[in-house]
DRENPA-454533 format. One record per residue (C-alpha): residue in one letter; residue number from 1; x, y, z. Coordinates in steps of 0.001 Angstrom, whole numbers, plus 500000, padded with zeros to 6 digits. Example, Ala and Ser with C-alpha at 12.3 -4.5 7.8 and 13.67 -1.06 7.14 Angstrom:
# residues 2
REC	resn	resi	px	py	pz
REC	A	1	512300	495500	507800
REC	S	2	513670	498940	507140
***
This chain:
# residues 196
REC	resn	resi	px	py	pz
REC	X	1	304399	371675	249122
REC	X	2	303974	369942	245767
REC	X	3	307128	368236	244525
REC	X	4	308274	368447	240920
REC	X	5	307704	365337	238816
REC	X	6	310638	363088	238047
REC	X	7	312321	363216	234649
REC	X	8	310813	359806	233881
REC	X	9	307320	361160	234552
REC	X	10	307934	364270	232445
REC	X	11	309182	362092	229592
REC	X	12	306095	359869	229774
REC	X	13	303697	362800	229797
REC	X	14	305447	365328	227550
REC	X	15	309041	365079	226426
REC	X	16	309331	361672	224780
REC	X	17	305588	360964	224428
REC	X	18	304474	360922	220812
REC	X	19	301305	360840	218716
REC	X	20	300995	357263	217500
REC	X	21	299662	356042	214149
REC	X	22	300427	352308	214396
REC	X	23	299509	349957	217196
REC	X	24	300712	346756	218784
REC	X	25	298035	344018	218825
REC	X	26	297450	344342	222574
REC	X	27	294084	344829	224235
REC	X	28	293250	347868	226334
REC	X	29	291183	346636	229262
REC	X	30	287936	348245	230339
REC	X	31	289400	348555	233828
REC	X	32	292278	350649	232476
REC	X	33	289821	352920	230642
REC	X	34	287909	353385	233896
REC	X	35	291171	354242	235670
REC	X	36	291950	356802	232956
REC	X	37	288569	358524	233310
REC	X	38	288759	358507	237095
REC	X	39	292063	360385	236890
REC	X	40	290924	362818	234204
REC	X	41	287755	363830	236049
REC	X	42	289736	365166	239021
REC	X	43	291363	368014	237072
REC	X	44	289726	371460	237256
REC	X	45	286924	372931	235168
REC	X	46	285077	376185	235763
REC	X	47	282374	375760	238438
REC	X	48	283252	372048	238291
REC	X	49	281042	371881	235186
REC	X	50	282741	368744	233801
REC	X	51	281076	368794	230351
REC	X	52	283213	366141	228638
REC	X	53	281421	362951	227576
REC	X	54	283490	360026	226300
REC	X	55	282464	357065	224200
REC	X	56	285088	354334	223942
REC	X	57	284750	352547	220622
REC	X	58	286229	349050	220980
REC	X	59	283993	346360	219514
REC	X	60	284072	345427	215819
REC	X	61	280449	346568	215472
REC	X	62	281192	349959	217020
REC	X	63	284297	350364	214845
REC	X	64	282167	349628	211766
REC	X	65	279768	352384	212837
REC	X	66	282625	354880	213193
REC	X	67	284509	353985	210016
REC	X	68	282271	355766	207443
REC	X	69	282858	359116	209154
REC	X	70	286668	359013	209121
REC	X	71	288811	360814	206570
REC	X	72	290678	358338	204395
REC	X	73	294033	358947	206089
REC	X	74	292561	358140	209500
REC	X	75	290770	354892	208653
REC	X	76	293514	352281	208986
REC	X	77	295087	353612	212180
REC	X	78	291678	353940	213823
REC	X	79	290483	350501	212793
REC	X	80	293705	348959	214145
REC	X	81	293742	350888	217422
REC	X	82	292572	348781	220375
REC	X	83	290235	351610	221407
REC	X	84	289118	354947	220033
REC	X	85	287689	357584	222339
REC	X	86	285121	359992	220969
REC	X	87	285729	363088	223066
REC	X	88	282447	364969	223124
REC	X	89	280917	367851	225044
REC	X	90	277521	367991	226728
REC	X	91	276065	371386	225863
REC	X	92	273477	370965	228631
REC	X	93	276198	370499	231238
REC	X	94	274542	373099	233465
REC	X	95	271657	370742	234255
REC	X	96	274112	368890	236509
REC	X	97	275452	371918	238385
REC	X	98	273102	371450	241369
REC	X	99	274975	368165	241926
REC	X	100	278472	369244	240872
REC	X	101	278487	372773	242348
REC	X	102	275890	372581	245123
REC	X	103	276867	375582	247241
REC	X	104	275285	378145	244894
REC	X	105	272751	378301	242058
REC	X	106	275292	378202	239220
REC	X	107	272765	376627	236847
REC	X	108	270933	379964	236630
REC	X	109	274087	381594	235236
REC	X	110	273791	379485	232074
REC	X	111	270068	378810	231632
REC	X	112	268789	381043	228818
REC	X	113	272275	382424	228185
REC	X	114	273172	380237	225205
REC	X	115	276305	382081	224116
REC	X	116	277861	381899	227590
REC	X	117	276772	378280	228024
REC	X	118	278119	377188	224628
REC	X	119	281440	378977	225109
REC	X	120	281821	377471	228582
REC	X	121	280918	374009	227321
REC	X	122	283413	374084	224474
REC	X	123	286227	375601	226527
REC	X	124	285895	373219	229445
REC	X	125	285196	370151	227298
REC	X	126	288338	370856	225296
REC	X	127	290299	371400	228500
REC	X	128	289110	368012	229738
REC	X	129	290167	366508	226407
REC	X	130	293714	367681	227152
REC	X	131	293511	366174	230614
REC	X	132	292300	362959	228977
REC	X	133	295502	362646	226925
REC	X	134	297694	363220	229969
REC	X	135	295666	360762	232051
REC	X	136	295945	358152	229294
REC	X	137	299712	358582	229159
REC	X	138	299934	358439	232942
REC	X	139	298316	354969	233025
REC	X	140	300745	353693	230387
REC	X	141	298728	354145	227207
REC	X	142	299858	355790	224008
REC	X	143	297569	358246	222252
REC	X	144	296718	359227	218717
REC	X	145	294482	362316	219010
REC	X	146	293045	363583	215747
REC	X	147	290548	365662	213883
REC	X	148	289795	364523	210347
REC	X	149	286305	363090	210713
REC	X	150	282712	364062	210034
REC	X	151	281574	365527	213355
REC	X	152	277930	365787	212345
REC	X	153	277908	362184	211143
REC	X	154	279522	360915	214351
REC	X	155	277075	362930	216433
REC	X	156	274081	361527	214554
REC	X	157	275413	357970	214857
REC	X	158	276559	357977	218480
REC	X	159	274771	360859	220234
REC	X	160	271301	361053	218674
REC	X	161	268754	362477	221095
REC	X	162	271381	364140	223309
REC	X	163	273031	367538	223539
REC	X	164	276457	365920	223071
REC	X	165	278675	367122	220220
REC	X	166	281966	365512	219257
REC	X	167	285154	367526	219585
REC	X	168	287975	365163	218582
REC	X	169	288912	361493	218463
REC	X	170	291749	359843	220341
REC	X	171	293063	356415	219436
REC	X	172	294418	354515	222428
REC	X	173	296674	351533	222874
REC	X	174	300305	350567	222906
REC	X	175	302051	352319	220061
REC	X	176	304268	350664	217496
REC	X	177	307376	352869	217200
REC	X	178	307733	351803	213554
REC	X	179	304817	354101	212740
REC	X	180	306378	357252	214195
REC	X	181	307479	360138	212003
REC	X	182	310426	362338	212981
REC	X	183	309326	364772	215659
REC	X	184	308183	368102	214240
REC	X	185	309786	371342	215441
REC	X	186	308368	373345	218339
REC	X	187	308434	377075	218992
REC	X	188	311016	378521	221340
REC	X	189	309834	380116	224574
REC	X	190	310341	383620	223163
REC	X	191	308257	382853	220076
REC	X	192	305141	381968	222066
REC	X	193	305506	383436	225540
REC	X	194	306538	386522	227424
REC	X	195	306851	387474	231053
REC	X	196	305520	390927	231931
***
């Protein structure tokens, strides 16, 4: 039987975790990024399709390539973040289903069925993006997920010649609490959920 997480774990993942805009000048190691991805990839997707593709932007050269595509309000926090993940989706994910879902011919379900394939890619890639944030928090990183960038420009710069399309960006590092805003309100249970 699965045990409930401790209050400390729930705080780290959900209750006291925050979206960060300012960062301490501390490196995020490549080994920690690998650990993050190796956790994230274990969470479920339909037919194990695993369409997320992640580019970690860390070097000054890579940051310079990303900068022109950021909205003005996202430039400083992204340039100062130790790492920025481009969370993208591979819209040809089904080419890998013979490897990822070998017990049946799942690839044939998507080949030539563009609407189903695209919907599945976006849904599962976005789901994996959520797992990514939780995995990052679980390894001790703070996150700053955001929209507010030129998707087409990022795709042309980082994913030319692929079927990858960016979904969102997520700054990573060790947050500076001085950059936090007061927490915004949340809905009550009854405003967003019902039990039938």
